C-alpha positions as CSV (number, residue, x, y, z in Angstrom):
1,M,103.4,232.9,23.5
2,F,105.7,231.2,25.9
3,S,106.4,232.8,29.2
4,I,110.0,233.6,30.1
5,D,110.2,230.6,32.4
6,K,108.9,228.3,29.6
7,N,111.4,229.9,27.2
8,R,114.2,229.0,29.6
9,T,113.0,225.4,29.4
10,V,112.0,225.1,25.7
11,F,115.2,226.6,24.2
12,P,117.6,224.3,26.0
13,V,115.5,221.2,25.3
14,A,115.2,222.3,21.6
15,L,119.0,222.6,21.4
16,L,119.4,219.1,22.8
17,L,116.9,217.6,20.4
18,F,118.5,219.4,17.5
19,A,122.0,218.2,18.5
20,I,120.7,214.6,18.7
21,F,119.1,215.0,15.3
22,C,122.3,216.4,13.8
23,R,124.6,213.7,15.3
24,A,122.3,210.6,15.5
25,A,123.8,209.0,12.3
26,T,127.1,208.6,14.1
27,F,125.8,207.0,17.3
28,G,127.4,203.6,17.9
29,N,129.7,203.9,14.9
30,P,133.3,202.9,15.9
31,L,134.7,204.1,12.6
32,V,133.8,207.8,12.6
33,H,137.3,209.1,12.2
34,I,140.8,207.6,12.6
35,D,141.7,210.2,15.3
36,E,138.9,209.1,17.6
37,Q,139.7,205.5,17.0
38,F,143.3,206.1,18.1
39,Y,142.2,208.1,21.2
40,M,139.9,205.2,22.2
41,F,142.6,202.6,21.6
42,T,145.1,204.6,23.6
43,G,142.6,205.1,26.4
44,G,142.1,201.3,26.5
45,R,145.9,200.8,26.7
46,I,146.1,203.2,29.6
47,L,143.6,201.0,31.5
48,Q,146.0,198.0,30.7
49,G,149.0,199.8,32.2
50,D,150.6,201.3,29.1
51,L,152.0,204.8,29.3
52,P,151.3,207.4,26.5
53,Y,154.6,208.7,25.0
54,V,156.4,205.6,26.2
55,Q,154.6,202.4,25.1
56,I,152.1,204.3,22.9
57,W,153.6,207.3,21.2
58,D,151.7,210.4,20.1
59,R,151.9,214.2,20.6
60,K,148.4,214.8,21.9
61,P,148.1,215.9,25.6
62,L,147.5,213.3,28.3
63,G,144.2,214.8,29.3
64,L,142.6,213.8,26.0
65,F,143.7,210.1,26.4
66,L,142.5,210.1,30.0
67,L,139.1,211.3,28.8
68,Y,138.9,208.4,26.3
69,A,140.2,206.0,29.0
70,F,137.0,207.0,30.9
71,F,134.9,206.2,27.9
72,H,136.7,202.9,27.5
73,L,135.4,201.8,30.9
74,F,132.0,201.3,29.3
75,G,133.3,198.2,27.5
76,P,131.1,197.2,24.6
77,W,129.2,200.5,24.9
78,R,132.4,202.6,24.8
79,F,131.7,204.0,21.3
80,W,128.2,205.1,22.4
81,A,129.8,206.5,25.6
82,Y,132.2,208.8,23.8
83,Q,129.6,209.9,21.3
84,I,127.1,210.7,24.1
85,G,129.9,212.5,25.9
86,A,130.6,214.6,22.7
87,L,126.8,215.2,22.4
88,L,126.6,216.6,25.9
89,S,129.7,218.7,25.3
90,V,128.2,220.2,22.2
91,W,124.9,220.8,24.0
92,G,126.7,222.5,26.9
93,T,128.7,224.7,24.5
94,A,125.5,225.7,22.7
95,L,123.8,226.6,25.9
96,L,126.7,228.9,26.9
97,L,126.8,230.4,23.4
98,M,123.1,231.1,23.5
99,R,123.4,233.0,26.8
100,M,126.5,234.9,25.6
101,A,124.8,235.8,22.2
102,G,121.9,237.2,24.2
103,T,124.2,240.1,25.2
104,I,124.4,241.4,21.6
105,A,121.1,240.1,20.1
106,S,117.5,239.1,20.9
107,R,116.9,235.8,22.7
108,K,115.6,234.2,19.5
109,G,118.6,235.4,17.6
110,A,120.9,233.9,20.3
111,F,119.0,230.6,20.1
112,V,119.3,230.4,16.3
113,A,123.1,231.2,16.6
114,A,123.4,228.2,19.0
115,L,121.6,226.0,16.4
116,L,124.1,227.2,13.8
117,Y,127.0,226.1,16.0
118,I,125.6,222.6,16.5
119,T,125.0,222.0,12.8
120,W,128.2,223.7,11.5
121,L,130.3,221.2,13.5
122,N,129.3,218.5,11.0
123,L,130.7,220.6,8.1
124,A,134.1,220.8,9.8
125,G,134.5,217.1,10.7
126,G,133.1,217.6,14.3
127,E,130.3,215.1,14.1
128,G,132.2,212.7,16.4
129,G,134.7,213.2,19.2
130,Q,137.5,215.3,17.8
131,S,139.3,217.1,20.6
132,P,137.9,220.6,19.9
133,V,134.4,219.2,20.4
134,F,135.3,218.7,24.0
135,Y,137.7,221.6,24.7
136,N,135.4,224.2,23.0
137,L,133.2,223.7,26.1
138,L,136.0,224.6,28.4
139,V,137.2,227.6,26.4
140,V,133.6,228.9,26.0
141,A,133.0,228.5,29.7
142,A,136.1,230.6,30.4
143,M,135.0,233.3,28.0
144,A,131.5,233.3,29.5
145,L,133.0,233.9,33.0
146,V,134.9,236.9,31.8
147,L,132.1,238.3,29.7
148,F,129.5,238.3,32.5
149,R,131.7,239.1,35.5
150,V,134.2,241.5,34.0
151,V,133.1,242.9,30.6
152,L,129.4,243.4,31.6
153,A,130.1,244.4,35.2
154,V,132.3,246.7,37.3
155,P,134.2,244.0,39.1
156,S,136.0,244.5,42.4
157,D,139.6,243.6,42.7
158,R,138.7,240.3,44.4
159,T,136.0,239.5,41.8
160,L,138.4,240.2,38.9
161,R,141.2,238.1,40.5
162,N,138.9,235.2,41.3
163,T,137.3,235.3,37.8
164,G,140.7,235.3,36.2
165,C,141.7,232.3,38.3
166,Q,138.7,230.3,37.3
167,A,138.9,231.2,33.7
168,M,142.6,230.5,33.3
169,L,142.2,227.2,35.1
170,L,139.6,226.2,32.5
171,V,142.0,227.3,29.8
172,G,144.7,225.1,31.5
173,L,142.3,222.1,31.4
174,A,141.5,222.9,27.7
175,L,145.3,222.8,27.0
176,Q,145.3,219.2,28.3
177,V,142.8,218.3,25.6
178,K,144.6,220.1,22.8
179,Y,147.5,222.6,22.9
180,T,146.0,224.8,20.2
181,A,143.8,226.4,22.9
182,V,146.9,228.4,23.8
183,F,145.9,231.2,21.4
184,E,142.5,231.8,23.0
185,G,144.2,231.4,26.4
186,L,146.7,234.1,25.5
187,F,144.0,236.5,24.4
188,L,142.0,235.9,27.6
189,G,145.1,236.4,29.8
190,I,146.0,239.7,28.0
191,F,142.4,240.9,28.2
192,L,142.2,240.2,32.0
193,L,145.5,242.0,32.6
194,W,144.2,245.0,30.6
195,G,141.0,244.9,32.7
196,N,143.1,244.6,35.9
197,W,145.1,247.7,34.9
198,R,141.9,249.7,34.2
199,V,140.3,248.6,37.6
200,R,143.4,249.2,39.6
201,N,146.3,251.2,38.2
202,S,148.9,249.4,40.3
203,V,151.9,247.6,38.6
204,S,152.5,245.4,41.6
205,V,148.8,244.1,41.6
206,V,148.9,243.5,37.9
207,I,152.2,241.6,38.1
208,R,150.9,239.5,41.0
209,N,147.7,238.6,39.3
210,A,149.6,237.9,36.0
211,L,151.8,235.4,37.8
212,L,148.8,233.8,39.5
213,W,146.8,233.4,36.3
214,C,149.8,232.1,34.3
215,I,150.5,229.5,37.0
216,L,146.9,228.3,36.9
217,A,146.9,228.2,33.1
218,V,149.9,225.9,33.0
219,L,149.2,224.0,36.2
220,P,147.5,220.9,34.6
221,T,150.3,220.6,32.1
222,V,153.0,221.1,34.7
223,I,151.4,218.4,36.9
224,V,151.5,215.9,34.0
225,A,155.1,216.8,33.2
226,A,156.1,216.4,36.8
227,V,154.6,212.9,37.0
228,Y,156.5,211.9,33.9
229,Y,159.8,213.3,35.2
230,A,159.2,211.7,38.6
231,G,158.8,208.3,36.8
232,G,161.9,208.8,34.8
233,Y,160.1,209.5,31.5
234,G,160.6,213.3,31.4
235,H,162.4,213.2,28.1
236,D,159.7,211.1,26.5
237,W,157.0,213.6,27.6
238,L,159.1,216.6,26.5
239,F,159.9,215.2,23.1
240,A,156.3,214.1,22.3
241,N,154.6,217.2,23.7
242,V,157.0,220.0,22.7
243,E,160.0,219.0,20.5
244,S,158.2,216.8,18.0
245,I,155.7,219.6,17.2
246,F,158.5,221.6,15.6
247,L,160.1,218.7,13.8
248,R,157.1,218.0,11.5
249,G,157.8,218.7,7.9
250,S,155.7,220.8,5.6
251,R,153.1,219.5,3.2
252,S,153.2,220.2,-0.5
253,A,152.1,223.6,-1.6
254,A,149.2,222.1,-3.5
255,T,147.9,220.3,-0.5
256,L,148.3,223.3,1.7
257,R,146.4,225.5,-0.8
258,A,143.6,222.9,-1.0
259,N,143.3,222.6,2.8
260,K,143.3,226.4,3.3
261,A,140.7,226.8,0.6
262,R,138.4,224.3,2.5
263,L,139.0,226.2,5.7
264,L,138.1,229.5,4.0
265,L,135.0,227.9,2.5
266,L,133.9,226.8,6.0
267,A,134.6,230.1,7.7
268,A,133.6,232.6,5.0
269,P,129.8,232.3,5.4
270,L,130.1,232.7,9.1
271,V,132.4,235.7,8.8
272,I,130.2,237.4,6.3
273,S,127.1,236.7,8.3
274,A,128.7,238.0,11.5
275,M,130.0,241.2,9.8
276,A,126.7,241.8,8.2
277,G,124.6,241.3,11.3
278,C,126.9,243.2,13.7
279,G,127.6,245.9,11.2
280,Y,124.0,246.6,10.4
281,R,123.0,246.5,14.1
282,L,125.7,249.0,15.0
283,K,124.8,251.4,12.1
284,Y,121.1,251.1,11.6
285,G,119.6,248.9,14.3
286,A,118.3,249.8,17.8
287,P,121.1,251.7,19.7
288,L,123.2,249.3,21.7
289,K,123.7,249.9,25.3
290,G,127.3,250.5,26.5
291,T,127.5,247.0,27.9
292,A,126.4,245.5,24.6
293,V,129.1,247.4,22.8
294,S,131.7,246.2,25.3
295,A,130.4,242.6,24.8
296,L,130.6,242.9,21.0
297,Q,134.2,244.2,21.3
298,F,135.2,241.3,23.6
299,L,133.5,238.7,21.4
300,S,135.1,240.1,18.3
301,L,138.5,240.0,19.8
302,W,137.9,236.4,20.9
303,A,137.0,235.5,17.3
304,L,140.2,237.2,16.1
305,S,142.3,235.2,18.5
306,A,140.7,232.0,17.3
307,C,141.4,233.0,13.7
308,V,145.0,233.5,14.5
309,G,145.2,230.0,16.1
310,V,143.7,228.4,13.0
311,A,145.9,230.5,10.7
312,V,149.0,229.2,12.5
313,F,148.0,225.5,12.7
314,G,145.1,225.3,10.3
315,G,146.7,224.1,7.1
316,W,146.5,220.4,8.0
317,Y,143.0,219.1,8.3
318,T,139.4,220.4,8.1
319,H,138.6,219.8,11.8
320,Y,141.3,222.3,12.7
321,A,138.6,224.9,12.0
322,L,136.4,223.7,14.9
323,P,137.8,226.3,17.4
324,L,136.6,229.0,15.1
325,L,132.9,228.0,15.3
326,P,132.0,229.2,18.8
327,P,132.9,232.9,18.4
328,L,131.9,233.1,14.7
329,T,128.4,231.5,15.1
330,L,127.9,233.6,18.2
331,L,128.6,236.8,16.3
332,C,126.0,235.8,13.7
333,A,123.2,236.2,16.2
334,P,122.4,239.9,15.4
335,L,121.6,238.9,11.8
336,W,118.3,237.5,13.0
337,D,117.2,240.9,14.3
338,I,117.5,242.9,11.1
339,P,115.2,243.1,8.1
340,K,115.5,240.2,5.7
341,G,118.2,238.8,8.0
342,R,116.0,236.0,9.2
343,I,115.4,234.7,5.7
344,Y,119.2,234.5,5.0
345,F,119.8,233.0,8.5
346,T,117.1,230.4,7.9
347,L,118.6,229.5,4.5
348,L,122.1,229.3,6.0
349,L,120.9,227.0,8.8
350,L,119.0,224.7,6.4
351,A,122.0,224.5,4.1
352,A,124.3,223.7,7.0
353,V,121.9,220.9,8.1
354,F,121.6,219.4,4.6
355,F,125.3,219.5,3.7
356,G,126.3,218.4,7.2
357,Q,124.2,215.3,7.0
358,K,125.6,214.7,3.5
359,D,129.1,214.9,4.8
360,I,128.3,212.5,7.6
361,H,127.0,209.9,5.2
362,K,129.9,210.5,2.8
363,H,132.4,209.8,5.7
364,M,130.4,206.8,6.7
365,K,130.7,205.3,3.2
366,Q,134.4,206.1,3.2
367,H,135.3,204.9,6.7
368,G,132.6,202.4,7.3
369,D,130.4,201.7,10.3
370,D,129.9,199.0,13.0
371,H,128.6,196.5,10.3
372,D,131.8,197.0,8.3
373,L,134.0,196.5,11.4
374,N,132.2,193.3,12.3
375,Q,132.6,192.1,8.8
376,M,136.3,192.8,8.9
377,V,136.8,190.9,12.2
378,A,134.5,188.0,11.1
379,S,136.6,187.5,7.9
380,M,139.7,186.7,9.9
381,S,140.7,183.2,10.9
382,R,140.5,181.9,14.5
383,P,142.6,182.4,16.5
384,I,143.5,185.8,15.1
385,G,147.2,186.4,14.9
386,C,149.0,189.7,15.2
387,M,148.0,192.6,13.0
388,F,149.8,195.6,11.7
389,V,147.7,198.6,10.5
390,Y,149.9,200.5,8.1
391,Q,147.0,202.6,6.8
392,G,143.4,202.0,7.8
393,P,141.0,201.7,10.8
394,I,143.2,201.7,13.9
395,I,140.3,200.6,16.0
396,L,141.1,197.1,14.9
397,Y,143.9,197.3,17.5
398,D,141.3,198.0,20.2
399,V,138.7,195.3,19.3
400,L,141.3,192.6,18.6
401,P,144.2,191.4,20.8
402,W,147.0,193.9,20.8
403,C,150.4,192.4,20.0
404,G,152.5,195.6,20.6
405,L,154.6,195.2,17.5
406,T,155.5,198.9,17.7
407,T,155.4,201.9,20.1
408,H,154.1,204.0,17.2
409,P,150.7,202.4,16.2
410,F,149.2,205.6,14.7
411,P,149.4,204.9,10.9
412,G,150.4,208.5,10.0
413,H,153.6,208.1,11.9
414,F,154.6,205.5,9.4
415,N,153.1,206.6,6.2
416,E,153.1,210.4,6.3
417,Y,156.0,212.1,4.6
418,T,155.9,215.1,7.0
419,E,156.4,212.8,10.0
420,R,159.5,211.0,8.8
421,Q,161.8,213.0,11.2
422,A,159.3,214.0,13.8
423,T,158.4,211.0,15.8
424,G,161.6,209.7,17.3
425,I,161.9,206.7,15.0
426,D,163.1,206.0,11.5
427,P,159.9,204.8,9.9
428,Q,161.7,202.5,7.5
429,K,163.7,200.8,10.3
430,E,160.6,200.6,12.5
431,L,158.7,199.0,9.6
432,Q,161.5,196.5,9.1
433,H,161.3,195.6,12.8
434,V,157.5,195.2,12.6
435,L,157.6,193.0,9.4
436,A,160.4,190.9,10.9
437,A,157.8,189.7,13.5
438,S,155.7,188.3,10.6
439,P,152.3,189.8,11.6
440,E,149.5,187.5,10.2
441,Y,147.6,190.5,8.8
442,V,148.7,193.8,7.3
443,V,146.1,196.5,6.7
444,T,146.6,199.2,4.1
445,E,144.8,201.4,1.7
446,E,145.2,201.6,-2.0
447,P,146.3,203.6,-3.9
448,A,148.9,205.8,-2.1
449,W,147.6,209.2,-0.9
450,P,149.3,212.4,-2.1
451,E,151.3,213.1,1.1
452,E,152.5,209.5,1.7
453,N,156.1,208.5,2.3
454,L,156.5,206.5,-0.8
455,A,159.9,205.0,0.3
456,V,158.1,203.4,3.3
457,R,155.2,202.2,1.1
458,S,157.6,200.7,-1.4
459,Q,159.4,198.9,1.4
460,L,156.1,197.5,2.7
461,Y,154.8,196.3,-0.7
462,E,158.0,194.6,-1.5
463,V,157.3,192.3,1.5
464,L,153.6,192.1,0.8
465,R,154.2,190.8,-2.7
466,S,156.7,188.1,-1.6
467,R,155.1,186.9,1.7
468,Y,151.5,187.9,1.7
469,H,148.3,187.6,-0.3
470,E,145.3,189.8,-0.6
471,Y,142.6,188.6,1.8
472,Y,139.9,191.2,2.2
473,K,139.0,194.3,0.1
474,R,136.5,197.1,0.6
475,K,135.8,200.0,-1.7
476,Q,135.8,203.3,0.2
477,S,134.8,205.8,-2.5
478,K,133.8,206.4,-6.1
479,K,137.5,207.0,-7.0
480,D,138.5,203.4,-6.7
481,E,140.1,203.8,-3.3
482,F,140.2,200.6,-1.3
483,L,140.8,199.3,2.2
484,V,142.9,196.0,1.8
485,F,143.8,193.3,4.2
486,Y,146.8,191.1,3.4
487,K,147.4,187.8,5.1
488,L,150.6,186.0,5.6
489,N,151.2,183.1,3.3
490,D,150.8,179.6,4.9
491,G,154.4,178.8,4.0
492,K,155.8,181.8,5.9
493,P,159.1,182.1,3.9
């Protein structure tokens, strides 16, 4: 048997090794996901003096791009850098989850729940550096502060106020990685105010703390906005970060149904496991102490707030489910401590490992890896002329000279039907402007995808048929889906 001190060493090391095992297939791969490619490209452009929302348009918070700008400092090792950064973030999140789960389950149950978080990320597109992989750490840290200092203790006025300040500042930093953290932030703020009211039944104190916590939660975003307004780019920041979010169109009913079905399939095993474990423990297991009941209530409310956030924004992509994973996997911990629960938990964990690795290799076949990227670049003539990525690996903009043909380099802002009135440009006019510059290469995928703006695609292919020829082609799936490079004809009509 391990001693307590050895357990404190063995479990964290085991979590790190397990995280490395689960994510190793992605290390060094520059083509994990188009989102991460864009973050890396934008981070690199920041280092070259370009300003997000002005020279490079998107609606993600500045903090996310600054994080990738840091990774870009590692030069040829930048892809390893962001993937190691993501690994450390996952490990840190798992450590916090293990400690938090220990308040409602045995230490071994808490450890296995942390393992479940690590491997379930791969099922939800979190094998790389999607924004929730990083901001989950900040949100979980904020929740852990409140759990241990407020829920499981009898805090003084000062402790409650200071804990609230620290937690809400962490939420504020998370908001600068992705704004969807707002739902968990709202829950945490309301919970702190309720706790404040219980500790000290004074309206003036509650209002004063509420203002202080709100200020800290929005402070990072206010600082970013102030910098943009001071530089004369306030409208650019406001449109990208606020207005454009509400201008996006709606996807087709069939696509929304399919996406929601995938999200439900991801979450259902965790929800069922959490309900079974917690329910059995409450009804038949060893009696929970009062603090454990309070912890279970707090963690359940956190899970509910995360579910609300995903329900509001979750009909788009699979990785939108990533914020659900910390509270749901944590609540699965009691399942380990009930009869036959360990067998089910073990099978669930093994299934997650198997299908997670299967998904990683499926994505690698679809998107490619460093070998495929090198092959793409090597196929081009020297010197390489300007390139326009209509649909495909945007990391090409990062590894090749950037011509700046458009302020909207993210492919979805051209080809996605829902974005046609949401990005501040007319995609057809912008495409006409780009093609007028006669880029030497145009990158696209064939055939069209279900949510594509077919008017823009038709406009593009009219030019490709008359002025370009197919130059490079790579099969991306079993369904005859291809990545295609077109090269400008020598005559350049």
